[in-house]
N, C-alpha and C positions, 0 to 999 in steps of 0.2 A: 698334392691337393690339401692335405692336413695342414701344411705350413701356410698355405694361402688363407685357409679358414682362420688360423690363429692370428695371422697378420691383420685380418679384417675385424675379427671378433674382439681382440684385445683393446684397440683404440675405442671401439664402441662401448665396451664394458667400462673403460676408464672414464670416458665422457659422461656416461650415465651416473657413475659414482660422484663425479665432480658436481654435476647438476643437482643430484640428490643432496649432497652436503651443503650446497649453497642454499637450497630451498629450506633446509632445517635452520639456517642462520637467520632467515627473514622472519621477523616477529610480527604478530598481529598488532595493529595499532590499538592504543589504549583508549582513544576517544573517537567518537563517531565522525567528526569532521576530518580526521586523518585518513579516512577510507577514501578510495578512488571515487566511488559513487555512493551517495547517501541521500536520504530524505528523512525529515522529521515531520510527521503529520499530526496535527492537532484536530480533534473532532470536538466541536462545541455543540452541545445538546441544549437548545433553547426551548425545549418543550417540557411538558410535565410527564413525558413517557420515558421509559428506561431503554437504553441501547445495550443489547447483550452481544458480546463478541462471539461469533460462531467459530470455534477453534477447529471445526472439522471441515470447513470449506474455504480456508485461505489457500492461495495459490501463488507460487513463485514460478515465473518463466526463468528468471535469473535473480539471484540474490538471497537474502535471509533477513530475519528479524535481528535488530540490535537490541531493541526493547520491544516486547510483545504488546499487542493491543489488549486492553482491559475493558470490562463492562463500564458503562458510563451512566451515572445516575441522572435523574431529571435535573434540568437547569444547572448542568456542570459541564466540564470538559476534561479530556484526557489526551495524552500524547503517546504515540508509538513511533518507533524509528526503524528504518530498513537500510540495508547497505549491501554492497557487493560481497560475494564470497571472497576467500583469501586472495585469489588471483583473477577474479572476474572484473570486467570493466563495465558491465551493464547491470542495470537494475530494472526489474519489470515484474509486477505482480498485482494482486488484489486481495482485499479482506472483505468479510461480510459481517454486518451487524443486524440483529433482529430487533425490530422496534416493538417493545412490549407495552401493553396497556391499551392498544387499539383493539376493537372487537374482532379484527381479523389479523392473521399473521402477515407481517410486512418486513421484507428485508431491504437493507440499504447496502449497496456495493460501493466500495472505495477502491479505485484503481490508481496506480502510480507507475510512472516511467521516468527513468533518468539514464539515458544511453550515452555512450562515449561520443557518438556523432548524432546530435539531435538535441531537442529541447526537453525541458522538464515538464511533465504532464501530471496533473492530479485531477481526478474526476470523482464525482459522487452522483449516484442515481438510485432510484428505486428499482428493485429487481422484478422482472416479469415482462411478458410480451407487451410492447407498446409503452413500457414505463419510461419515465424521464426524470426530470429534476423536481417534479411536484406530483403529489398524489392526494386524492380525496379519501380520507380514512373515516371510518365510523368509530368515534370515540365517545363512550358513554351514551350511545344512541343518537349522537349528533354528527352530521357530516362536517368534517373539519379538513381544510386544505393545509397540507404540510409541504414545505419546500426545502430544497438543498441548494446552498451556494458554495462555490469553490474559489479559493485563492491559491493558485499554484505557486510553486517555488521549492527550493531546497527545504525551506521551513514553511510548508503549506498549511492551509486550514480549510476544513470542511465544516459548514454550519448547517444544522438541521433546525428549522424554525416553523412556527405557525404563520401562514400567509394571511394577510388581510385582503379584502376585496380590492382595495386600492393597489396593493402590490401586484395582484393578479392582473389587473387591467394594465398597469405599467409594463409588466413583463410581456403581455400579449401584444401591446402596441409596438414594442421594439422588434418583434419578429418580422 
């Protein structure tokens, strides 16, 4: 019985050592585009409010940050990037920004997906029940409509902007 165990265990032990050695030889890519799955997300803040990255509520189903999100000043933009882990083939997660300067606390959720089998998705929405891509915020005592637009892709873009009455009417007429 001991000989049978040795005959089975030795090839398994050897195979595990070979696989382990091969994995050590595989190096992490030096640039983002060399990863299997990646996304670069630009957040354009076209408001006079500040976007603060909430580093306690980001979530990865799969993947990791290549470059982390940062706070975004009023009327400016910032880019972060995400990619698969060393041997993962999918990318799926979300980050949250808090919109500062409104009279109430408002969060914006940015979600991204880049799966091996499937399309690339990028979404932005206000957080909360019934929330969507626009919200009426109280800014300096005045009700102001703020909107979010999304341009998906490996190099996607989310824009946060003040909506005019005309933009609101056009958006509603397309529904």
